[in-house]
C-alpha positions, 0 to 999 in steps of 0.5 A: 222940973221936979219929978213930982211936977213931971209926974203930975204933968204926964197924968194930966196929959194922959187925961187929955188923951183919954178925953180926946179919945173919948170925943173921938169915939163919941163923933165916930158914933154920930158919924156911924149913926149918919151913915146909917140914915144915909143908907136908908135915903139911898134906898128910898131913892132906889124906890122912886128911880125903880117906880120911874124906871130909871137906872140905880147908878146916876154918874151925873149925881154921883159927880155932883155929890163928890163936887158938894163934898169937895167944897165942904172940904175947902169950907172947913179947911179940910183936904179935899182929896180925903173928902173926895175919897170918902164921897166915892167910898160912901158911893160904891157902898151904897151902890153895891148895897142897892144892887144887892137888894 
């Protein structure tokens, strides 16, 4: 392979990398938007629980949410451990925000 071809291959690889990173950034924006919407729904759930004199923390619901995330991982060939940890982290920060409000 000539140095001209190698240079062209590197340029094409650079463009593919740039495009992949651009798409990742777009996906990250969507994830952040969805997390915001999820937090809004959690606030609505908290308000409803308050009207029903229920505790903010619902361990059974938390377990159900984590279980669903693990199932999603299996359907999408993703790491169950990763999605479980993400679910737990989201729940943790959702509860933290609910408790602070």
